[in-house]
C-alpha positions as CSV (number, residue, x, y, z in Angstrom):
1,M,29.1,-3.1,2.9
2,T,27.5,-0.6,5.3
3,S,24.0,-1.7,6.4
4,D,20.9,0.4,5.9
5,L,20.5,0.7,9.6
6,A,24.1,1.9,10.1
7,I,23.7,4.5,7.4
8,A,20.5,5.8,9.1
9,Q,22.0,5.8,12.6
10,N,25.1,7.7,11.4
11,A,23.1,10.4,9.6
12,T,22.5,13.8,11.1
13,M,18.8,14.8,11.1
14,R,17.8,18.3,10.6
15,P,15.3,19.8,13.1
16,I,11.8,19.0,11.9
17,G,10.9,22.8,12.0
18,E,13.6,23.3,9.3
19,I,12.1,20.5,7.1
20,A,8.6,22.1,7.6
21,A,10.0,25.5,6.5
22,R,11.1,23.9,3.2
23,L,7.4,23.4,2.5
24,G,6.5,26.9,3.6
25,L,5.2,25.8,6.9
26,S,5.6,27.6,10.2
27,D,6.0,26.2,13.7
28,D,2.3,26.8,14.2
29,D,1.6,24.5,11.3
30,I,3.2,21.4,12.8
31,I,2.8,19.3,16.0
32,P,6.4,18.0,16.9
33,Y,6.9,14.4,18.0
34,G,10.4,14.9,19.3
35,R,13.2,16.3,17.2
36,G,12.7,14.5,13.9
37,K,8.9,13.8,13.5
38,A,5.8,16.0,13.4
39,K,2.1,16.0,12.5
40,L,0.7,18.5,10.1
41,A,-1.7,20.5,12.3
42,H,-3.5,22.1,9.3
43,P,-2.9,20.0,6.2
44,P,-3.9,21.7,2.9
45,A,-6.8,20.1,1.1
46,G,-5.2,20.1,-2.4
47,G,-3.2,22.1,-4.9
48,N,-1.7,22.2,-8.3
49,G,1.3,19.9,-7.8
50,K,2.1,17.1,-10.3
51,L,1.4,13.6,-9.0
52,I,4.0,10.9,-9.9
53,L,3.3,7.3,-9.1
54,V,6.1,4.8,-8.4
55,T,5.2,1.2,-9.0
56,A,7.1,-2.0,-9.9
57,I,7.3,-5.4,-11.5
58,S,6.0,-8.4,-9.6
59,P,8.1,-8.7,-6.5
60,T,10.7,-11.4,-6.0
61,P,13.2,-12.3,-3.2
62,A,15.8,-10.7,-5.4
63,G,14.4,-7.2,-4.6
64,E,13.1,-4.3,-6.7
65,G,13.4,-1.2,-4.5
66,K,10.2,0.7,-5.0
67,T,10.4,2.7,-1.8
68,T,14.1,3.3,-2.3
69,T,13.4,4.6,-5.8
70,T,10.5,6.9,-4.6
71,I,12.9,8.5,-2.1
72,G,15.8,8.7,-4.6
73,L,13.6,10.3,-7.2
74,T,12.2,12.9,-4.8
75,D,15.8,13.8,-3.7
76,A,16.8,13.9,-7.4
77,L,13.9,16.3,-8.3
78,R,15.2,18.7,-5.7
79,H,18.8,18.2,-7.1
80,V,17.5,19.5,-10.5
81,G,15.8,22.5,-8.9
82,Q,12.2,21.3,-8.3
83,N,10.2,21.7,-5.2
84,A,9.4,18.0,-4.4
85,V,7.9,16.0,-1.6
86,A,7.5,12.2,-1.2
87,C,4.3,10.5,0.1
88,L,4.8,7.1,1.6
89,R,2.9,4.5,3.6
90,E,3.8,3.7,7.2
91,P,5.5,0.3,7.7
92,S,3.6,-2.5,9.5
93,L,5.2,-4.3,12.4
94,G,4.2,-7.6,10.8
95,P,6.6,-7.5,7.9
96,C,9.3,-5.7,10.1
97,F,9.5,-8.8,12.3
98,G,8.6,-11.3,9.6
99,V,10.2,-11.5,6.2
100,K,10.1,-8.2,4.3
101,G,11.8,-6.0,6.9
102,G,11.2,-2.3,7.1
103,A,9.9,0.1,4.5
104,T,12.0,3.3,4.8
105,G,14.2,2.8,1.7
106,G,17.7,1.6,1.5
107,G,21.4,2.7,1.2
108,Y,21.6,6.5,0.7
109,A,17.9,6.8,-0.3
110,Q,16.2,6.5,3.1
111,V,13.8,8.3,5.3
112,L,14.6,9.2,8.9
113,P,14.3,8.4,11.8
114,M,14.5,4.9,10.4
115,E,14.0,2.9,13.6
116,D,11.0,5.0,14.8
117,I,9.2,4.9,11.4
118,N,9.6,1.1,11.2
119,L,8.5,0.5,14.8
120,H,5.9,2.6,16.7
121,F,6.4,5.9,14.8
122,T,3.7,8.4,16.0
123,G,1.3,5.7,17.1
124,D,-1.1,5.8,14.1
125,F,-1.3,2.0,13.7
126,H,-2.0,1.6,17.4
127,A,-4.8,4.1,17.1
128,I,-6.3,2.3,14.1
129,T,-6.0,-1.1,15.8
130,S,-7.7,0.4,18.9
131,A,-10.5,2.0,17.0
132,H,-11.1,-1.2,15.0
133,N,-11.2,-3.4,18.1
134,L,-13.4,-0.9,20.0
135,L,-16.0,-1.5,17.4
136,A,-15.6,-5.2,17.8
137,A,-16.0,-4.9,21.6
138,M,-19.1,-2.7,21.2
139,V,-20.7,-5.2,18.8
140,D,-20.3,-8.0,21.3
141,N,-21.4,-5.8,24.1
142,H,-24.5,-4.7,22.2
143,I,-25.5,-8.3,21.7
144,H,-24.8,-9.1,25.4
145,W,-27.1,-6.3,26.7
146,G,-30.3,-7.0,24.8
147,N,-29.3,-6.6,21.2
148,E,-31.6,-3.8,20.3
149,A,-30.3,-3.6,16.8
150,G,-31.2,-7.3,16.3
151,I,-27.8,-8.5,15.2
152,D,-27.7,-12.2,14.4
153,P,-24.7,-13.5,16.4
154,G,-24.0,-16.0,13.6
155,R,-23.8,-13.2,11.0
156,V,-21.4,-10.8,12.7
157,T,-18.8,-10.0,10.0
158,W,-16.6,-7.5,12.0
159,R,-13.4,-9.4,13.0
160,R,-10.6,-8.1,15.3
161,V,-7.2,-6.9,14.1
162,L,-3.6,-7.0,15.3
163,D,-0.5,-5.4,13.7
164,M,1.5,-8.5,13.8
165,N,1.8,-11.8,11.8
166,D,0.0,-14.4,13.9
167,R,-1.5,-17.3,12.1
168,A,-2.9,-18.8,15.4
169,L,-5.5,-15.9,15.4
170,R,-6.9,-16.4,11.9
171,D,-9.9,-18.4,13.2
172,I,-11.0,-18.2,16.9
173,V,-14.0,-18.7,19.1
174,V,-15.0,-15.8,21.4
175,G,-17.4,-15.8,24.3
176,L,-16.2,-19.0,25.9
177,G,-16.7,-19.5,29.7
178,G,-20.4,-18.8,30.1
179,R,-23.0,-16.1,29.6
180,A,-21.0,-13.5,31.6
181,N,-18.4,-13.6,28.9
182,G,-20.7,-12.8,26.0
183,Q,-22.2,-14.7,23.1
184,T,-20.2,-17.7,22.0
185,R,-19.5,-17.5,18.3
186,Q,-16.7,-18.1,15.7
187,S,-14.6,-15.1,14.7
188,G,-11.0,-14.3,13.9
189,F,-8.3,-11.7,13.5
190,D,-6.9,-9.9,10.4
191,I,-3.7,-7.9,10.3
192,T,-4.2,-4.2,11.0
193,V,-3.2,-3.2,7.5
194,A,-6.2,-5.1,6.2
195,S,-8.6,-3.3,8.5
196,E,-11.4,-1.3,6.9
197,V,-10.6,1.4,9.5
198,M,-7.1,1.6,7.9
199,A,-8.7,2.0,4.4
200,I,-11.2,4.6,5.7
201,L,-8.4,6.7,7.2
202,C,-6.5,6.5,3.9
203,L,-9.5,7.4,1.7
204,A,-11.2,10.0,3.9
205,R,-11.0,13.6,2.6
206,D,-11.0,15.1,6.1
207,K,-12.0,14.3,9.7
208,D,-15.7,14.9,9.1
209,D,-15.6,12.5,6.2
210,L,-13.6,10.0,8.3
211,Q,-16.3,10.0,11.1
212,Q,-19.1,9.7,8.6
213,R,-17.4,6.7,6.9
214,L,-16.8,5.0,10.2
215,G,-20.5,5.1,10.8
216,E,-21.2,3.3,7.5
217,I,-19.1,0.2,8.4
218,I,-21.2,-3.0,8.1
219,V,-20.7,-5.0,11.2
220,G,-23.1,-7.8,10.5
221,Q,-26.7,-8.8,9.5
222,R,-30.0,-9.4,11.1
223,A,-31.9,-12.6,10.7
224,D,-33.8,-11.1,7.8
225,G,-30.5,-10.4,6.0
226,S,-30.6,-6.6,6.5
227,M,-27.3,-4.9,7.3
228,V,-26.3,-3.4,10.6
229,R,-24.0,-0.4,10.5
230,A,-21.5,0.9,13.2
231,A,-23.7,4.0,13.6
232,E,-26.6,1.9,14.8
233,I,-24.6,0.9,17.9
234,G,-23.2,4.4,18.4
235,A,-19.6,3.5,17.7
236,Q,-18.4,6.1,15.2
237,G,-17.9,9.0,17.5
238,A,-15.6,7.2,19.9
239,M,-13.7,5.6,17.0
240,A,-13.2,9.0,15.5
241,A,-11.9,10.3,18.8
242,L,-9.3,7.5,18.9
243,L,-8.2,8.5,15.4
244,N,-8.3,12.3,15.9
245,E,-4.6,12.8,15.9
246,A,-3.8,9.7,13.8
247,A,-5.8,11.4,11.0
248,L,-3.1,14.1,10.6
249,P,-0.2,13.3,8.1
250,N,3.3,12.7,9.5
251,L,6.2,14.8,8.4
252,V,9.7,13.4,8.3
253,Q,12.8,13.8,6.1
254,T,15.2,11.9,3.8
255,L,18.9,11.6,4.4
256,E,19.3,14.7,2.2
257,G,16.7,16.7,4.1
258,T,13.9,16.4,1.6
259,P,10.4,16.6,3.2
260,V,8.4,13.3,3.3
261,L,4.8,12.8,4.3
262,I,4.2,9.2,5.7
263,H,0.6,8.4,6.5
264,G,-1.4,5.2,6.5
265,G,-0.3,1.8,5.5
266,P,-2.8,-0.6,3.8
267,F,-1.1,-3.6,2.1
268,A,-1.7,-3.9,-1.6
269,N,-2.1,-7.7,-1.8
270,I,-5.0,-7.7,0.7
271,A,-6.1,-4.0,0.8
272,H,-5.8,-1.0,-1.5
273,G,-2.1,-0.3,-0.9
274,C,-1.8,3.5,-1.0
275,N,-1.0,6.2,1.5
276,S,-3.7,8.6,2.7
277,V,-5.7,11.0,0.5
278,M,-5.2,13.6,3.2
279,A,-1.4,13.3,2.9
280,T,-1.4,13.3,-0.9
281,N,-3.7,16.3,-1.1
282,A,-1.6,18.2,1.5
283,A,1.5,17.4,-0.6
284,L,-0.1,18.6,-3.8
285,G,-0.8,21.9,-2.0
286,L,2.8,22.3,-0.7
287,A,5.0,21.2,-3.6
288,D,5.3,21.2,-7.4
289,Y,6.1,17.5,-7.6
290,V,4.6,14.8,-5.4
291,V,6.1,11.4,-5.7
292,T,4.1,8.5,-4.2
293,E,4.2,4.8,-4.3
294,A,1.6,2.0,-4.4
295,G,2.4,-1.4,-2.9
296,F,3.8,-4.5,-4.6
297,G,3.6,-4.8,-8.4
298,A,1.6,-2.6,-10.7
299,D,-1.0,-5.4,-11.1
300,L,-2.0,-4.7,-7.5
301,G,-0.8,-1.4,-6.1
302,A,-1.0,0.7,-9.3
303,E,-4.3,-0.7,-10.4
304,K,-5.8,0.1,-7.0
305,F,-4.2,3.5,-6.9
306,F,-5.8,4.3,-10.2
307,D,-9.2,2.6,-9.8
308,I,-9.8,3.2,-6.1
309,K,-7.7,6.1,-4.8
310,C,-7.6,8.3,-7.9
311,R,-11.3,7.6,-8.7
312,K,-12.5,8.4,-5.2
313,A,-10.2,11.4,-4.6
314,G,-10.4,13.0,-8.1
315,L,-6.7,12.7,-8.6
316,A,-5.0,12.6,-12.1
317,P,-1.4,11.4,-12.0
318,S,1.0,13.1,-14.5
319,A,3.4,10.2,-14.9
320,A,4.4,6.7,-13.6
321,V,7.7,5.0,-12.8
322,V,7.9,1.2,-13.1
323,V,10.9,-0.1,-11.1
324,A,12.8,-3.2,-12.1
325,T,16.1,-4.8,-11.3
326,V,18.1,-7.1,-13.4
327,R,18.2,-9.6,-10.6
328,A,14.5,-9.8,-10.3
329,L,14.0,-10.1,-14.0
330,K,16.4,-13.0,-14.0
331,M,14.3,-14.7,-11.3
332,H,11.2,-14.2,-13.5
333,G,13.2,-15.7,-16.3
334,G,13.8,-18.9,-14.3
335,V,17.2,-18.3,-12.6
336,A,17.5,-19.5,-9.0
337,R,18.4,-17.0,-6.4
338,A,21.8,-18.6,-5.7
339,D,22.8,-18.0,-9.4
340,L,21.8,-14.3,-9.7
341,Q,25.4,-13.1,-9.7
342,T,26.1,-14.8,-13.0
343,E,25.5,-12.9,-16.2
344,N,22.5,-14.4,-18.0
345,V,21.1,-12.1,-20.8
346,D,18.7,-14.7,-22.0
347,A,17.1,-15.0,-18.6
348,V,16.8,-11.2,-18.4
349,V,15.0,-11.1,-21.8
350,A,12.7,-13.9,-20.7
351,G,11.9,-12.3,-17.4
352,A,11.3,-8.9,-19.0
353,A,8.0,-10.2,-20.2
354,N,6.8,-9.4,-16.6
355,L,8.1,-5.9,-16.9
356,V,6.5,-5.4,-20.4
357,R,3.1,-6.6,-19.0
358,H,3.2,-4.1,-16.2
359,V,4.3,-1.2,-18.5
360,E,1.5,-2.1,-20.9
361,N,-1.0,-2.1,-18.1
362,V,0.0,1.3,-16.7
363,K,0.0,2.8,-20.2
364,G,-3.5,1.5,-20.6
365,F,-4.7,4.0,-17.9
366,G,-3.5,6.8,-20.1
367,V,-0.5,7.6,-17.9
368,P,3.0,8.1,-19.5
369,V,5.6,5.7,-18.2
370,V,9.3,5.5,-17.6
371,V,11.2,2.4,-16.4
372,A,13.7,2.9,-13.6
373,I,16.4,0.2,-13.6
374,N,17.5,0.1,-9.9
375,R,21.1,-0.9,-10.4
376,F,23.0,-3.6,-8.5
377,T,26.8,-3.9,-8.6
378,A,26.7,-7.3,-10.3
379,D,24.6,-6.1,-13.2
380,S,26.5,-6.4,-16.5
381,E,26.3,-3.9,-19.3
382,A,24.8,-6.5,-21.6
383,E,22.0,-7.2,-19.1
384,L,21.2,-3.6,-18.6
385,A,21.1,-3.0,-22.4
386,A,18.7,-6.0,-22.7
387,V,16.2,-4.4,-20.3
388,A,16.3,-1.1,-22.2
389,E,15.8,-2.9,-25.5
390,C,12.8,-4.9,-24.2
391,V,10.8,-1.7,-23.4
392,E,11.9,0.4,-26.3
393,G,9.3,-1.1,-28.6
394,L,6.6,0.2,-26.2
395,G,7.8,3.8,-26.7
396,V,9.2,3.8,-23.1
397,K,12.6,4.9,-21.9
398,A,14.6,2.8,-19.4
399,V,16.8,4.9,-17.1
400,L,19.6,3.5,-15.2
401,C,19.5,4.6,-11.5
402,E,22.1,4.5,-8.7
403,H,20.2,6.3,-5.9
404,W,20.9,3.4,-3.5
405,A,24.6,4.1,-3.6
406,K,24.6,7.9,-4.5
407,G,21.3,9.3,-3.2
408,G,19.5,11.9,-5.2
409,A,22.6,12.5,-7.4
410,G,22.2,8.9,-8.7
411,A,18.7,9.5,-10.0
412,T,18.8,12.9,-11.7
413,G,18.4,11.2,-15.1
414,L,15.2,9.7,-13.9
415,A,14.0,13.0,-12.5
416,E,14.6,14.7,-15.8
417,E,12.6,12.1,-17.7
418,V,9.8,12.4,-15.2
419,I,9.7,16.1,-15.6
420,R,9.6,15.7,-19.4
421,L,6.7,13.2,-19.2
422,A,4.7,15.3,-16.7
423,E,4.7,18.4,-19.0
424,A,1.9,17.0,-21.1
425,P,-1.7,17.2,-19.9
426,S,-2.9,14.1,-18.1
427,G,-4.8,11.5,-20.2
428,F,-5.7,9.4,-17.2
429,E,-8.7,7.2,-17.3
430,V,-9.9,4.5,-14.9
431,L,-10.2,0.9,-16.1
432,Y,-14.0,0.5,-15.7
433,P,-17.0,2.8,-15.2
434,D,-18.9,3.0,-11.9
435,R,-22.1,1.8,-13.5
436,M,-20.5,-1.6,-14.5
437,P,-21.9,-4.6,-12.5
438,L,-19.7,-5.7,-9.6
439,W,-18.9,-9.2,-11.1
440,D,-18.1,-7.6,-14.4
441,K,-15.6,-5.3,-12.7
442,I,-13.9,-8.3,-11.1
443,E,-13.7,-10.0,-14.5
444,T,-12.4,-6.8,-16.1
445,V,-9.5,-6.5,-13.7
446,A,-8.8,-10.3,-13.9
447,R,-8.8,-10.4,-17.7
448,S,-7.4,-6.9,-18.6
449,I,-4.7,-6.6,-15.9
450,Y,-3.9,-10.2,-14.9
451,R,-4.7,-11.8,-18.4
452,A,-6.7,-14.5,-16.8
453,G,-8.6,-16.8,-19.1
454,E,-11.4,-17.8,-16.8
455,V,-12.7,-16.2,-13.5
456,I,-14.4,-18.8,-11.3
457,P,-16.6,-17.6,-8.4
458,A,-17.1,-19.8,-5.3
459,A,-20.6,-20.8,-4.4
460,G,-22.6,-17.7,-3.2
461,V,-20.2,-15.1,-4.5
462,R,-22.4,-13.8,-7.3
463,E,-25.5,-13.9,-5.1
464,K,-23.8,-11.7,-2.5
465,L,-22.7,-9.2,-5.2
466,A,-26.3,-9.1,-6.5
467,Q,-27.6,-8.5,-3.0
468,W,-25.2,-5.6,-2.5
469,E,-26.1,-4.1,-5.9
470,A,-29.8,-4.3,-4.9
471,A,-28.8,-2.5,-1.6
472,G,-27.2,0.4,-3.5
473,F,-23.6,-0.6,-3.5
474,G,-23.3,-1.4,-7.2
475,A,-21.2,1.7,-8.0
476,L,-18.3,0.7,-5.7
477,P,-14.9,-0.2,-7.2
478,I,-13.3,-3.6,-6.6
479,C,-10.3,-4.2,-4.4
480,M,-8.7,-7.5,-5.5
481,A,-6.9,-9.5,-2.8
482,K,-4.3,-11.6,-4.6
483,T,-0.8,-12.9,-4.1
484,Q,1.8,-10.3,-4.9
485,S,4.2,-12.8,-6.4
486,S,2.4,-13.5,-9.7
487,F,-0.2,-12.2,-12.1
488,S,-2.1,-15.4,-11.3
489,A,-3.4,-16.6,-7.9
490,D,-0.4,-19.1,-7.8
491,P,2.7,-17.4,-6.2
492,K,5.0,-19.9,-8.0
493,R,3.9,-18.8,-11.5
494,L,6.4,-16.1,-12.3
495,G,6.9,-14.2,-15.5
496,A,3.8,-13.2,-17.4
497,P,1.4,-16.2,-17.4
498,T,-1.8,-16.0,-19.5
499,G,-5.0,-17.9,-19.9
500,F,-5.0,-19.3,-16.3
501,A,-8.1,-19.7,-14.1
502,L,-8.5,-17.2,-11.3
503,P,-10.7,-18.4,-8.4
504,I,-12.7,-15.9,-6.4
505,R,-13.3,-17.6,-3.1
506,E,-14.9,-14.8,-1.1
507,V,-16.2,-11.2,-1.4
508,R,-16.4,-8.7,1.5
509,L,-18.3,-5.4,1.5
510,S,-16.3,-2.4,2.9
511,A,-19.1,0.1,2.8
512,G,-17.3,2.7,4.9
513,A,-14.1,2.5,2.8
514,G,-16.2,2.5,-0.3
515,F,-15.1,-0.7,-2.1
516,V,-15.8,-4.4,-2.4
517,V,-12.9,-6.8,-1.6
518,A,-12.6,-9.9,-3.8
519,L,-10.3,-12.6,-2.3
520,T,-8.6,-14.8,-4.8
521,G,-6.9,-18.2,-4.4
522,E,-5.3,-18.8,-0.9
523,V,-4.3,-15.2,-0.1
524,M,-4.5,-14.6,3.7
525,T,-5.7,-11.5,5.5
526,M,-3.6,-12.5,8.5
527,P,-0.1,-13.6,7.5
528,G,2.1,-16.0,9.4
529,L,5.7,-15.8,10.4
530,P,8.4,-17.7,8.5
531,R,10.5,-20.5,10.0
532,H,13.2,-17.9,11.0
533,P,11.5,-14.5,11.3
534,A,13.5,-11.3,11.2
535,A,12.5,-10.8,14.9
536,E,15.2,-13.4,15.7
537,R,17.9,-11.0,14.5
538,I,16.6,-7.8,16.1
539,G,17.8,-6.5,19.5
540,V,19.1,-3.6,21.5
541,V,22.8,-3.1,22.3
542,D,23.9,-0.2,24.5
543,G,20.5,1.4,24.0
544,A,20.8,1.2,20.2
545,I,18.5,-1.0,18.1
546,T,20.3,-3.7,16.0
547,G,19.3,-6.0,13.2
548,L,16.4,-3.9,11.8
549,S,16.4,-3.9,8.0
């Protein structure tokens, strides 16, 4: 079987100016980054395109193929005569060298240039990392040189970030070595995709909004408990300068030459999991159909797409696709990974409870849904029929897709169903109103989306939320940080568990991004590498990258 990397390296990329022209853009509208990449110099601020969300069941090691389906569907829409563009997130180096691998699709539903996108791309992540850490350096420097803002060194909340999985940096001490090296205090690192700067870039309407939001970041507190913002130490201008070009959406192409905008990359398990508002709005102004994805399962990515991104950006999705594979459903039904090749209809039916839960949740937002069955060669006809039967009672169609093997031609049935669903006016509604108290919002997501029986706050959580409400932050939405592997906080509880206790161990205020993060269970904002990371298999042979997946 030909690898994804080999397929990508053997493909012939069209000049990026030709891809831009397919969106009605001229050479003056793009900033080329070599032959196959470009920035949009003047991204449109919106339009009348129809927005289609691609989400999925709870992820398993068996694979679901959400990004692959997003690409295949976009190619398929163009096959059936529609002007379509995909909007994706940028991959993080952490997963590329860790477990997950890259995020440019697979088989014959990929975006190019695959190696560039999965590695340094156009430098956006480096700019976000630098802007974040500049603020951290300026906070420590401000304290060192007299601390005019009165920041309590023990209450500095702004950590540093790195776009790599490095568990050794989760908790650190800075300022060791004497007074010349700054104030000694405990701190730590998060991964760049969990940075509030990343979230701000992805939720900002334009560059002016970006700079204003950067100034609203809370970096710590004074001794009296009052909050200190980045603007009070004069950091937002320099941060915006570092992000000036990173704020522009990136234009690339699929194997079939379909335009793709890739911009921003927050994780959905620890952040809000959606590509940038600027890229989405630009796409809506350039195409009739805009296909975007939200990270991990619909309990995380889709919920945050609806309740954070769509709420804040005024977006109304026309339809949603929930991706599932027979293999993954069998794992949710209790089958071990080593036994997935064996037909097991009963396990498919049992595991389909996870799919049904996600479909019900998405429908609850008033968005019409289609299920995309991302086909593997070992799937039997009986197993495929069982998936379709499980969602039929919900009034939802399951469409068999073969875009991995056939590109856009393998997903035209999905494209036609998406077009049919998108014809009706959007009935989209968010899950909870702005005016609902912050704790009630957390409970609403936990009970309505996850089906938790009890939501348990750690000591001080509700007091913090009450303080933030008193300070004027009560209207913010909630960004739940939770394991992607289960509806619960326990990654081993597959399927569709109910009635479990969901522990809320910590809450963090992201005032610039405009949401409150609620951390559940043991989810980490700085992942670690596995025993044998993907980095061990990656190299360069005769100038060509090998082992990247």
